[in-house]
N, C-alpha and C positions, 0 to 999 in steps of 0.2 A: 275609968279614965276616958273611954270613948264616949261616954254619955254627955260630957260637956261639949263635944263637937256637934252633936246632933240635937241638942235641946234648943228651943227657940228662946230668944231673949225677949223681955217685955218691951212693948212699944215705947220708944222714947219720943218725947215731945219737947219742943222749944217754943215758948210763947204761944202755946196752943196749936202749933203746927206739927204734924207727924213727920219724923225724920225717917227716910227710907232705910231699910236694913242694908248692911254691907253685903256685897255680892262679888263673885268673881267676874271679871270682864274678859273680853277677847284679848285685850292688850296684856293682861296679866298672864294669860295662857301663852302668848307669844314670848314674853320675857322669860317665863319658866322654861320654855323649850330652848331659848337661846342660852340661858345660864346653866341648864342641866343637860339638855340633849346634845348640844353642839360639842361641849368638851368630851362627853362620853363617846360620841361618834368619832371625834378626832383621835382619842386614845385607842379606840378599837381599830381604826385604820392604820395607825402607826404600828400596833402590835402585829396586825396581819401583814404589813409590809416587811417588818423585821423577820417574821417567820418565812415569808416567801424568799427573802434575800438569803437567809441562812440555809434553808432546806431545798429551795427550788420548787416547792409545792404551794400552790395557791390555796389558802384556807379561808378566804373571805367569802361573804355572801354573794358578791358580784361574780365570783368564779363560776357559778352555776348558770349564768345567763349568757 
C-alpha cells in the first residue's frame, strides 16, 4: 500500500509540453495546520481548563513556564 505513495508517475505531456508534477505548497501546509492543528489545540485547552476547574491543579503545558 505504501508503495503507491512513493512511486513516481510517468511524465505527462499536453501538446508536447511537460506538465509539472503535483507538489505540496506552503499554503497547503498552512491550511492543514488550520484544519487539523487548531481544533486539536482548542480541545486540549478546553480539557486542561476543565481539569483545572474541577481539581484546582493546572495540568497544561503552560503551567511549567
